[in-house]
N, C-alpha and C positions, 0 to 999 in steps of 0.2 A: 192390700186393703180387703177387709172382710165385708162382704155384702150377702144378700140373699142367695145369689147364685153359688157363691163359694160354700156357704153353709149347706145348701141342698146337694151340691156335688160331694161334699164330705159325708153327708148322710148316705148317699147312694153308694159310696165306696165302702162304708162300714157295714152295710147290711149283709153282704155275702160273708164277711168274716164272722159275724155273729152266727149265721147259719152253719158255717163250717165248724166253728168251735163248740157248738151245742151237740157234741157227739152222742150223749145219751138219748137224744131225740130220734136219731136215725141209726143207732147201733142195734139193728135187728134184721131178721131174715124175711119175715112176713110183713106186708103182702108182697108177693113177687109180681113182676110185670114182664110177661113174655119169657118166663123162665129165669129172669134176672132177679136176684134178691133185692130187697128194699134198699139196703145199704149202698149198692152200686148204682141203681137207677136214680136214687135221691141225689147222690153226688154228681152224676152226669147231668141231671136236670139243673142243678145249681151252677154247673159250668156254663150252661147256655144263659141262665138268668144273670150270672155275673158278667158275662160278655156284654149283655144288653145294658146293664146298670153302669158298667165302667165306660161304655161308649157314650151314654147319655151324660155322664159326669164330664167326660173329656169335651164333649160339645159345649156344655155349659161353661167350662173354664176357658175354652178357646174363643168364645164370643165376647170377651171382655172389651 
């Protein structure tokens, strides 16, 4: 059954994939953060964001 929670969970799951597949937006070296090129710290940041978004989506789907 599709309801608002299911749609919201789907959107939360799709957001990281859009960020990961938009390679031209983060395929660069500058600006660096603590000596790490932008490419690496951007992906690392999105790993943390993805974990949060996937957790929220799982909670939304588990509360049916």
